[in-house]
C-alpha positions as CSV (number, residue, x, y, z in Angstrom):
1,M,0.0,0.0,0.0
2,E,1.4,3.4,-1.0
3,T,1.4,6.3,1.3
4,T,-0.2,9.7,0.6
5,A,3.3,11.1,0.1
6,D,4.0,8.6,-2.7
7,K,0.7,9.4,-4.4
8,K,1.4,13.2,-4.2
9,K,4.8,12.5,-5.8
10,Y,3.2,10.5,-8.6
11,W,0.6,13.2,-9.2
12,L,3.4,15.8,-9.4
13,Y,5.4,13.6,-11.8
14,F,2.2,13.1,-13.9
15,G,1.7,16.9,-14.1
16,I,5.3,17.6,-15.1
17,S,5.3,14.8,-17.7
18,T,1.9,16.1,-19.1
19,V,3.3,19.6,-19.5
20,I,6.4,18.2,-21.3
21,T,4.3,16.0,-23.5
22,L,2.0,18.9,-24.4
23,G,5.1,21.0,-25.1
24,L,6.5,18.4,-27.4
25,L,3.1,18.2,-29.1
26,I,3.1,21.9,-29.8
27,F,6.8,22.5,-30.7
28,A,8.0,19.1,-32.0
29,N,4.9,17.1,-32.8
30,E,6.8,14.2,-34.4
31,W,8.4,13.6,-30.9
32,F,5.4,14.0,-28.6
33,W,5.0,10.2,-28.3
34,A,8.3,10.1,-26.4
35,G,6.6,11.6,-23.4
36,L,3.5,9.4,-23.4
37,P,5.0,6.4,-21.5
38,F,6.0,8.6,-18.6
39,M,2.8,10.5,-18.5
40,L,0.6,7.3,-18.6
41,T,2.7,5.4,-16.2
42,Y,2.6,8.1,-13.5
43,L,-1.1,8.5,-14.1
44,V,-1.7,4.8,-13.4
45,Q,0.6,4.9,-10.3
46,A,-1.1,8.0,-8.9
47,M,-4.5,6.4,-9.3
48,D,-3.1,3.4,-7.5
49,K,-4.1,1.0,-10.2
50,M,-0.7,-0.8,-10.6
């Protein structure tokens, strides 16, 4: 079972990776897929589904 500190950390990482992925989508859209694994992994961990 994860603590609330871990979940907060995962939500923070999800937010950061989402911003990076959106930045890639705007400025280098051929590379935006490179941020998707990080964004989706941290989303699943923050929702405590893994």
